[in-house]
N, CA, C and O of each residue as an XYZ file, in Angstrom:
672
protein
N     -33.238     15.515    -74.194
C     -32.554     15.013    -73.034
C     -31.090     14.834    -73.382
O     -30.722     14.362    -74.458
N     -30.263     15.239    -72.408
C     -28.834     15.063    -72.612
C     -28.327     14.124    -71.535
O     -28.797     14.172    -70.399
N     -27.411     13.308    -71.864
C     -26.837     12.358    -70.902
C     -25.443     12.803    -70.505
O     -24.628     13.153    -71.358
N     -25.177     12.789    -69.241
C     -23.845     13.124    -68.761
C     -23.364     12.006    -67.840
O     -24.161     11.284    -67.241
N     -22.094     11.888    -67.746
C     -21.496     10.870    -66.877
C     -20.817     11.606    -65.731
O     -20.081     12.574    -65.923
N     -21.096     11.104    -64.531
C     -20.519     11.746    -63.360
C     -19.899     10.661    -62.477
O     -20.499      9.607    -62.265
N     -18.695     10.925    -61.967
C     -18.017      9.979    -61.073
C     -18.084     10.544    -59.637
O     -17.816     11.722    -59.401
N     -18.451      9.665    -58.695
C     -18.603     10.082    -57.305
C     -17.755      9.170    -56.427
O     -17.819      7.948    -56.561
N     -16.981      9.735    -55.552
C     -16.193      8.946    -54.602
C     -16.994      8.757    -53.321
O     -17.644      9.688    -52.845
N     -16.944      7.555    -52.766
C     -17.618      7.303    -51.499
C     -16.741      6.391    -50.660
O     -15.701      5.922    -51.122
N     -17.162      6.139    -49.421
C     -16.361      5.314    -48.526
C     -16.488      3.832    -48.844
O     -15.500      3.100    -48.782
N     -17.677      3.385    -49.181
C     -17.872      1.960    -49.392
C     -17.263      1.488    -50.713
O     -16.655      0.418    -50.764
N     -17.416      2.255    -51.755
C     -16.832      1.901    -53.051
C     -15.788      2.953    -53.374
O     -15.948      4.136    -53.074
N     -14.747      2.501    -53.976
C     -13.691      3.444    -54.309
C     -14.198      4.506    -55.282
O     -13.882      5.687    -55.137
N     -14.960      4.096    -56.241
C     -15.469      5.074    -57.192
C     -16.761      4.533    -57.811
O     -16.796      3.398    -58.285
N     -17.796      5.329    -57.805
C     -19.067      4.937    -58.412
C     -19.264      5.774    -59.669
O     -18.927      6.957    -59.716
N     -19.810      5.133    -60.664
C     -20.047      5.842    -61.917
C     -21.556      5.896    -62.139
O     -22.215      4.857    -62.141
N     -22.097      7.066    -62.321
C     -23.527      7.255    -62.508
C     -23.779      7.935    -63.843
O     -22.974      8.741    -64.309
N     -24.928      7.591    -64.460
C     -25.371      8.289    -65.668
C     -26.648      9.018    -65.285
O     -27.578      8.422    -64.742
N     -26.683     10.263    -65.562
C     -27.864     11.049    -65.234
C     -28.469     11.608    -66.519
O     -27.773     11.880    -67.497
N     -29.763     11.764    -66.478
C     -30.474     12.365    -67.603
C     -31.051     13.676    -67.115
O     -31.728     13.742    -66.089
N     -30.768     14.698    -67.865
C     -31.221     16.005    -67.452
C     -32.265     16.524    -68.439
O     -32.140     16.355    -69.651
N     -33.283     17.151    -67.893
C     -34.283     17.829    -68.701
C     -34.448     19.197    -68.088
O     -35.078     19.339    -67.040
N     -33.911     20.168    -68.706
C     -33.976     21.506    -68.121
C     -32.967     21.598    -66.985
O     -31.778     21.324    -67.151
N     -33.478     21.992    -65.832
C     -32.552     22.134    -64.725
C     -32.784     21.073    -63.645
O     -32.243     21.197    -62.547
N     -33.580     20.028    -63.932
C     -33.851     18.987    -62.948
C     -33.367     17.643    -63.457
O     -33.488     17.348    -64.646
N     -32.833     16.844    -62.590
C     -32.383     15.496    -62.937
C     -33.584     14.580    -62.778
O     -34.202     14.543    -61.714
N     -33.915     13.850    -63.819
C     -35.105     13.002    -63.812
C     -34.782     11.576    -63.395
O     -35.609     10.934    -62.748
N     -33.630     11.068    -63.737
C     -33.359      9.661    -63.492
C     -31.882      9.500    -63.151
O     -31.023     10.153    -63.744
N     -31.596      8.626    -62.191
C     -30.232      8.342    -61.795
C     -30.020      6.858    -61.987
O     -30.705      6.048    -61.362
N     -29.093      6.493    -62.832
C     -28.911      5.089    -63.162
C     -27.439      4.724    -63.018
O     -26.556      5.455    -63.467
N     -27.192      3.584    -62.387
C     -25.832      3.095    -62.229
C     -25.517      2.240    -63.449
O     -26.378      1.514    -63.947
N     -24.288      2.328    -63.925
C     -23.884      1.517    -65.059
C     -24.047      0.032    -64.744
O     -23.902     -0.361    -63.587
N     -24.336     -0.778    -65.713
C     -24.528     -2.218    -65.474
C     -23.279     -2.890    -64.906
O     -23.396     -3.799    -64.084
N     -22.097     -2.467    -65.322
C     -20.869     -3.087    -64.794
C     -20.757     -2.842    -63.292
O     -20.318     -3.698    -62.524
N     -21.167     -1.653    -62.917
C     -21.109     -1.301    -61.505
C     -22.110     -2.136    -60.722
O     -21.816     -2.551    -59.600
N     -23.292     -2.394    -61.288
C     -24.293     -3.201    -60.617
C     -23.803     -4.633    -60.442
O     -24.023     -5.232    -59.389
N     -23.158     -5.180    -61.433
C     -22.638     -6.553    -61.331
C     -21.555     -6.633    -60.260
O     -21.518     -7.579    -59.474
N     -20.689     -5.649    -60.233
C     -19.609     -5.654    -59.246
C     -20.191     -5.569    -57.836
O     -19.686     -6.207    -56.912
N     -21.243     -4.787    -57.677
C     -21.892     -4.676    -56.373
C     -22.510     -5.997    -55.954
O     -22.429     -6.378    -54.786
N     -23.119     -6.690    -56.882
C     -23.745     -7.966    -56.568
C     -22.696     -8.970    -56.112
O     -22.936     -9.746    -55.188
N     -21.545     -8.956    -56.751
C     -20.482     -9.885    -56.371
C     -19.990     -9.606    -54.953
O     -19.740    -10.538    -54.188
N     -19.854     -8.356    -54.608
C     -19.301     -7.985    -53.305
C     -20.350     -7.892    -52.213
O     -19.997     -7.838    -51.035
N     -21.626     -7.872    -52.563
C     -22.653     -7.719    -51.545
C     -22.907     -9.021    -50.803
O     -23.371     -8.977    -49.663
N     -22.632    -10.154    -51.380
C     -22.832    -11.446    -50.722
C     -21.825    -11.617    -49.599
O     -20.762    -10.996    -49.593
N     -22.183    -12.473    -48.647
C     -21.281    -12.705    -47.529
C     -20.055    -13.445    -48.035
O     -20.165    -14.362    -48.849
N     -18.899    -13.047    -47.554
C     -17.702    -13.745    -47.981
C     -17.682    -15.150    -47.382
O     -18.175    -15.367    -46.275
N     -17.126    -16.071    -48.098
C     -17.092    -17.453    -47.625
C     -16.043    -17.579    -46.530
O     -14.910    -17.116    -46.663
N     -16.462    -18.223    -45.442
C     -15.596    -18.382    -44.285
C     -15.297    -19.862    -44.108
O     -16.174    -20.709    -44.277
N     -14.063    -20.159    -43.770
C     -13.680    -21.560    -43.610
C     -14.318    -22.150    -42.355
O     -14.758    -21.426    -41.461
N     -14.359    -23.470    -42.311
C     -14.961    -24.164    -41.173
C     -14.166    -23.894    -39.904
O     -14.747    -23.752    -38.828
N     -12.864    -23.823    -40.017
C     -12.008    -23.546    -38.851
C     -12.321    -22.164    -38.270
O     -12.379    -21.985    -37.053
N     -12.520    -21.198    -39.165
C     -12.839    -19.846    -38.699
C     -14.184    -19.828    -38.000
O     -14.332    -19.193    -36.956
N     -15.176    -20.525    -38.567
C     -16.497    -20.594    -37.922
C     -16.397    -21.259    -36.545
O     -17.026    -20.810    -35.587
N     -15.613    -22.319    -36.455
C     -15.442    -23.012    -35.181
C     -14.757    -22.098    -34.150
O     -15.140    -22.072    -32.981
N     -13.758    -21.362    -34.594
C     -13.072    -20.436    -33.687
C     -14.008    -19.337    -33.202
O     -13.959    -18.937    -32.039
N     -14.853    -18.859    -34.092
C     -15.811    -17.820    -33.706
C     -16.812    -18.367    -32.693
O     -17.147    -17.683    -31.726
N     -17.290    -19.581    -32.902
C     -18.230    -20.203    -31.968
C     -17.577    -20.393    -30.602
O     -18.195    -20.129    -29.571
N     -16.334    -20.849    -30.599
C     -15.611    -21.052    -29.361
C     -15.406    -19.723    -28.620
O     -15.484    -19.674    -27.392
N     -15.146    -18.662    -29.365
C     -14.948    -17.351    -28.751
C     -16.250    -16.823    -28.155
O     -16.231    -16.102    -27.157
N     -17.357    -17.173    -28.753
C     -18.645    -16.696    -28.243
C     -19.063    -17.453    -26.977
O     -19.772    -16.898    -26.138
N     -18.642    -18.688    -26.830
C     -19.003    -19.483    -25.655
C     -17.869    -19.413    -24.638
O     -16.731    -19.767    -24.945
N     -18.181    -18.959    -23.431
C     -17.186    -18.885    -22.378
C     -17.362    -20.084    -21.459
O     -18.483    -20.429    -21.085
N     -16.272    -20.706    -21.104
C     -16.349    -21.868    -20.220
C     -16.647    -21.410    -18.797
O     -16.333    -20.274    -18.444
N     -17.243    -22.263    -17.977
C     -17.561    -21.891    -16.585
C     -16.309    -21.523    -15.778
O     -16.346    -20.594    -14.971
N     -15.227    -22.231    -15.986
C     -13.986    -21.923    -15.274
C     -13.480    -20.533    -15.606
O     -13.034    -19.788    -14.733
N     -13.559    -20.199    -16.880
C     -13.105    -18.870    -17.301
C     -14.013    -17.789    -16.726
O     -13.541    -16.725    -16.326
N     -15.319    -18.063    -16.685
C     -16.254    -17.102    -16.096
C     -15.970    -16.898    -14.608
O     -16.016    -15.770    -14.119
N     -15.676    -17.987    -13.882
C     -15.354    -17.879    -12.463
C     -14.069    -17.061    -12.296
O     -13.981    -16.193    -11.428
N     -13.082    -17.350    -13.136
C     -11.817    -16.606    -13.075
C     -12.043    -15.121    -13.349
O     -11.551    -14.272    -12.605
N     -12.779    -14.804    -14.405
C     -13.055    -13.403    -14.715
C     -13.827    -12.722    -13.593
O     -13.548    -11.571    -13.257
N     -14.795    -13.424    -13.011
C     -15.566    -12.856    -11.904
C     -14.663    -12.578    -10.706
O     -14.762    -11.524    -10.077
N     -13.785    -13.524    -10.396
C     -12.872    -13.345     -9.264
C     -11.940    -12.166     -9.502
O     -11.684    -11.380     -8.590
N     -11.440    -12.042    -10.703
C     -10.546    -10.919    -11.026
C     -11.304     -9.592    -10.926
O     -10.774     -8.618    -10.392
N     -12.522     -9.549    -11.428
C     -13.317     -8.316    -11.354
C     -13.624     -7.942     -9.908
O     -13.531     -6.774     -9.530
N     -13.992     -8.936     -9.101
C     -14.283     -8.668     -7.695
C     -13.028     -8.201     -6.971
O     -13.087     -7.268     -6.171
N     -11.888     -8.842     -7.244
C     -10.627     -8.430     -6.616
C     -10.264     -7.000     -7.020
O      -9.834     -6.202     -6.188
N     -10.439     -6.690     -8.288
C     -10.140     -5.326     -8.747
C     -11.077     -4.318     -8.079
O     -10.644     -3.236     -7.681
N     -12.336     -4.666     -7.958
C     -13.298     -3.782     -7.299
C     -12.937     -3.574     -5.837
O     -12.983     -2.449     -5.339
N     -12.574     -4.666     -5.137
C     -12.189     -4.543     -3.736
C     -10.928     -3.705     -3.582
O     -10.825     -2.900     -2.657
N      -9.978     -3.888     -4.474
C      -8.760     -3.081     -4.426
C      -9.076     -1.598     -4.638
O      -8.506     -0.741     -3.962
N      -9.956     -1.302     -5.548
C     -10.338      0.090     -5.786
C     -11.027      0.694     -4.560
O     -10.745      1.830     -4.179
N     -11.928     -0.071     -3.949
C     -12.620      0.412     -2.753
C     -11.612      0.631     -1.629
O     -11.656      1.651     -0.943
N     -10.698     -0.333     -1.440
C      -9.681     -0.204     -0.401
C      -8.803      1.022     -0.653
O      -8.483      1.765      0.275
N      -8.424      1.223     -1.893
C      -7.605      2.389     -2.247
C      -8.333      3.687     -1.912
O      -7.744      4.605     -1.341
N      -9.604      3.760     -2.266
C     -10.372      4.969     -1.988
C     -10.516      5.202     -0.485
O     -10.466      6.344     -0.029
N     -10.695      4.125      0.287
C     -10.785      4.276      1.733
C      -9.461      4.768      2.311
O      -9.445      5.648      3.171
N      -8.354      4.200      1.839
C      -7.038      4.645      2.312
C      -6.779      6.096      1.942
O      -6.236      6.863      2.737
N      -7.166      6.460      0.745
C      -6.970      7.839      0.292
C      -7.784      8.802      1.159
O      -7.287      9.860      1.545
N      -9.028      8.440      1.465
C      -9.873      9.285      2.310
C      -9.291      9.384      3.721
O      -9.282     10.460      4.319
N      -8.807      8.259      4.248
C      -8.194      8.258      5.575
C      -6.945      9.130      5.595
O      -6.737      9.904      6.529
N      -6.124      9.004      4.575
C      -4.912      9.820      4.477
C      -5.256     11.306      4.417
O      -4.623     12.123      5.085
N      -6.243     11.644      3.627
C      -6.653     13.046      3.513
C      -7.168     13.572      4.855
O      -6.853     14.694      5.250
N      -7.956     12.758      5.546
C      -8.495     13.163      6.845
C      -7.364     13.355      7.859
O      -7.363     14.330      8.611
N      -6.413     12.436      7.881
C      -5.297     12.550      8.817
C      -4.425     13.754      8.486
O      -3.941     14.438      9.388
N      -4.226     14.010      7.214
C      -3.436     15.170      6.816
C      -4.109     16.462      7.261
O      -3.445     17.369      7.764
N      -5.408     16.548      7.082
C      -6.141     17.736      7.521
C      -6.082     17.886      9.044
O      -5.930     18.993      9.561
N      -6.203     16.758      9.758
C      -6.123     16.793     11.217
C      -4.734     17.249     11.656
O      -4.600     18.059     12.574
N      -3.700     16.725     10.995
C      -2.326     17.112     11.305
C      -2.099     18.598     11.041
O      -1.440     19.280     11.825
N      -2.643     19.089      9.945
C      -2.531     20.520      9.647
C      -3.189     21.354     10.742
O      -2.665     22.397     11.134
N      -4.334     20.894     11.232
C      -5.018     21.600     12.317
C      -4.187     21.594     13.595
O      -4.089     22.610     14.283
N      -3.583     20.433     13.913
C      -2.741     20.347     15.107
C      -1.499     21.220     14.985
O      -1.086     21.861     15.951
N      -0.905     21.244     13.791
C       0.270     22.097     13.574
C      -0.107     23.571     13.723
O       0.655     24.357     14.286
N      -1.251     23.930     13.231
C      -1.721     25.306     13.372
C      -1.946     25.641     14.846
O      -1.580     26.721     15.309
N      -2.554     24.701     15.577
C      -2.789     24.911     17.005
C      -1.465     25.024     17.761
O      -1.329     25.876     18.639
N      -0.485     24.171     17.430
C       0.835     24.234     18.060
C       1.508     25.580     17.789
O       2.090     26.185     18.689
N       1.425     26.028     16.577
C       2.012     27.325     16.224
C       1.358     28.446     17.027
O       2.038     29.352     17.509
N       0.046     28.381     17.166
C      -0.677     29.394     17.937
C      -0.268     29.337     19.407
O      -0.059     30.377     20.032
N      -0.151     28.122     19.967
C       0.250     27.977     21.364
C       1.675     28.478     21.594
O       1.954     29.104     22.617
N       2.579     28.207     20.648
C       3.952     28.696     20.765
C       3.991     30.222     20.751
O       4.701     30.835     21.548
N       3.243     30.822     19.865
C       3.242     32.282     19.810
C       2.614     32.873     21.072
O       3.076     33.900     21.569
N       1.552     32.226     21.600
C       0.956     32.682     22.864
C       1.956     32.534     24.012
O       2.083     33.425     24.851
N       2.663     31.401     24.043
C       3.655     31.159     25.092
C       4.775     32.189     25.031
O       5.195     32.712     26.063
N       5.257     32.481     23.835
C       6.310     33.500     23.684
C       5.808     34.868     24.145
O       6.541     35.625     24.781
N       4.567     35.174     23.822
C       3.999     36.469     24.238
C       3.895     36.544     25.762
O       4.230     37.570     26.353
N       3.427     35.454     26.410
C       3.333     35.435     27.867
C       4.716     35.529     28.510
O       4.894     36.237     29.501
N       5.682     34.823     27.953
C       7.048     34.866     28.477
C       7.617     36.286     28.398
O       8.199     36.782     29.363
N       7.450     36.917     27.271
C       7.944     38.290     27.122
C       7.232     39.235     28.072
O       7.840     40.166     28.602
N       5.943     39.000     28.290
C       5.177     39.830     29.219
C       5.704     39.652     30.645
O       5.852     40.633     31.374
N       5.987     38.406     31.048
C       6.523     38.136     32.382
C       7.913     38.743     32.515
O       8.225     39.356     33.535
N       8.747     38.580     31.496
C      10.096     39.145     31.542
C      10.045     40.674     31.667
O      10.839     41.279     32.388
N       9.121     41.265     30.971
C       9.010     42.727     31.027
C       8.489     43.203     32.376
O       8.826     44.301     32.820
N       7.664     42.377     33.032
C       7.090     42.799     34.309
C       8.044     42.609     35.483
O       7.829     43.195     36.544
N       9.101     41.798     35.318
C      10.045     41.542     36.401
C      11.147     42.592     36.348
O      11.785     42.801     35.316
N      11.350     43.239     37.479
C      12.398     44.257     37.586
C      13.581     43.627     38.330
O      13.580     43.585     39.560
N      14.575     43.144     37.606
C      15.717     42.461     38.204
C      16.521     43.390     39.107
O      17.015     42.960     40.150
N      16.655     44.621     38.733
C      17.408     45.584     39.562
C      16.679     45.823     40.882
O      17.315     45.947     41.929
N      15.360     45.886     40.837
C      14.572     46.049     42.060
C      14.725     44.852     42.984
O      14.822     45.011     44.200
N      14.747     43.650     42.410
C      14.921     42.436     43.200
C      16.305     42.428     43.854
O      16.426     42.088     45.031
N      17.346     42.797     43.111
C      18.711     42.828     43.648
C      18.817     43.832     44.799
O      19.408     43.544     45.839
N      18.238     45.003     44.594
C      18.281     46.036     45.640
C      17.602     45.549     46.911
O      18.139     45.712     48.007
N      16.423     44.950     46.769
C      15.680     44.466     47.918
C      16.439     43.360     48.635
O      16.450     43.318     49.865
N      17.079     42.457     47.879
C      17.823     41.358     48.490
C      19.046     41.871     49.243
O      19.336     41.398     50.341
N      19.754     42.815     48.677
C      20.984     43.311     49.300
C      20.665     44.274     50.444
O      21.239     44.141     51.525
N      19.789     45.213     50.243
C      19.540     46.265     51.232
C      18.586     45.822     52.331
O      18.881     46.015     53.510
N      17.455     45.236     51.977
C      16.458     44.909     52.993
C      16.709     43.568     53.675
O      16.527     43.430     54.884
N      17.131     42.580     52.878
C      17.284     41.235     53.435
C      18.718     40.925     53.853
O      18.954     39.888     54.472
N      19.652     41.760     53.546
C      21.036     41.592     53.963
C      21.771     40.507     53.200
O      22.753     39.965     53.707
N      21.348     40.190     52.056
C      22.004     39.158     51.244
C      23.199     39.771     50.534
O      23.258     40.984     50.335
N      24.141     38.937     50.156
C      25.295     39.410     49.385
C      25.681     38.326     48.376
O      25.207     37.193     48.463
N      26.534     38.676     47.430
C      26.950     37.739     46.391
C      27.853     36.679     47.002
O      28.543     36.949     47.985
N      27.859     35.484     46.438
C      28.666     34.382     46.963
C      30.141     34.614     46.671
O      30.513     35.137     45.620
N      30.995     34.201     47.656
C      32.447     34.260     47.456
C      32.884     33.022     46.704
O      32.124     32.067     46.549
N      34.098     33.053     46.249
C      34.654     31.897     45.539
C      34.766     30.700     46.478
O      34.660     29.560     46.028
N      34.976     30.931     47.754
C      35.107     29.837     48.723
C      33.767     29.143     48.982
O      33.748     28.004     49.449
N      32.668     29.800     48.690
C      31.352     29.222     48.929
C      30.850     28.377     47.756
O      29.864     27.654     47.894
N      31.508     28.462     46.626
C      31.055     27.748     45.428
C      31.716     26.380     45.392
O      32.938     26.279     45.502
N      30.916     25.320     45.239
C      31.436     23.954     45.120
C      31.065     23.440     43.726
O      29.940     23.625     43.262
N      32.021     22.798     43.077
C      31.814     22.287     41.714
C      31.696     20.765     41.758
O      32.419     20.101     42.501
N      30.794     20.226     40.972
C      30.585     18.784     40.868
C      30.695     18.410     39.392
O      30.248     19.148     38.513
N      31.294     17.262     39.142
C      31.370     16.790     37.752
C      30.398     15.619     37.590
O      30.247     14.796     38.493
N      29.754     15.555     36.450
C      28.802     14.477     36.175
C      29.211     13.781     34.891
O      29.733     14.405     33.967
N      28.965     12.478     34.848
C      29.290     11.733     33.638
C      28.041     11.476     32.775
O      28.113     11.476     31.546
N      26.915     11.260     33.432
C      25.741     10.791     32.693
C      24.817     11.902     32.210
O      24.323     11.839     31.085
N      24.579     12.885     33.009
C      23.576     13.871     32.623
C      24.159     15.271     32.683
O      25.276     15.476     33.159
N      23.413     16.198     32.209
C      23.891     17.568     32.146
C      23.462     18.388     33.357
O      23.706     19.594     33.395
N      22.838     17.769     34.335
C      22.434     18.489     35.532
C      22.640     17.581     36.749
O      22.793     16.367     36.615
N      22.640     18.188     37.928
C      22.870     17.450     39.168
C      21.603     17.516     39.997
O      20.993     18.576     40.137
N      21.211     16.369     40.551
C      20.070     16.313     41.460
C      20.605     16.261     42.884
O      21.513     15.489     43.191
N      20.047     17.070     43.725
C      20.489     17.114     45.115
C      19.525     16.306     45.956
O      18.359     16.671     46.102
N      20.030     15.167     46.529
C      19.201     14.316     47.342
C      19.420     14.575     48.856
O      18.581     14.176     49.664
N      20.500     15.215     49.238
C      20.788     15.534     50.634
C      21.557     16.857     50.692
O      21.897     17.417     49.649
N      21.823     17.337     51.845
C      22.509     18.611     52.021
C      23.936     18.503     51.508
O      24.541     17.431     51.523
N      24.459     19.630     51.056
C      25.823     19.691     50.564
C      26.757     19.678     51.776
O      26.546     20.452     52.710
N      27.791     18.814     51.787
C      28.685     18.745     52.938
C      29.463     20.053     53.131
O      29.900     20.662     52.155
N      29.628     20.467     54.328
C      30.356     21.679     54.632
C      29.567     22.950     54.454
O      30.140     24.037     54.531
N      28.271     22.856     54.218
C      27.478     24.066     54.027
C      26.797     24.498     55.323
O      26.012     25.446     55.316
N      27.084     23.820     56.437
C      26.463     24.159     57.720
C      26.946     25.454     58.268
O      26.512     25.869     59.342
């Protein structure tokens, strides 16, 4: 039998020293040095804690009723705020989608209106109307003496509530 010394690093101990006995190609016995065993025994016991530390730990483990009520109120308030936020977010999303739909509908209506307007404009023959008014109905263009001008202060158009004087 030959004895070899092997050092192994681990997380719990900085360095462990082992003595192994080999017979052939198999390790028969694994033994820790006595110094290492003594050091382990010293560190394996619970460390001594002062009375103040024990008292602080006990106090930390026990929650007072007032503190529990406060924590409960804060948790409930936070939960309600989260629920309210989610409801507002859902409402905002729904309104945004509705607005997008209305904008799309408005755009479609505007394009339809423009198409109808162009169709009406194309179907009206202004020259034909002028010819019919002048030739068949005996109408003629207004003279400068027939035109009366009015000035307005408040609005951009004039409303006629009675006949224009001198137009008889």
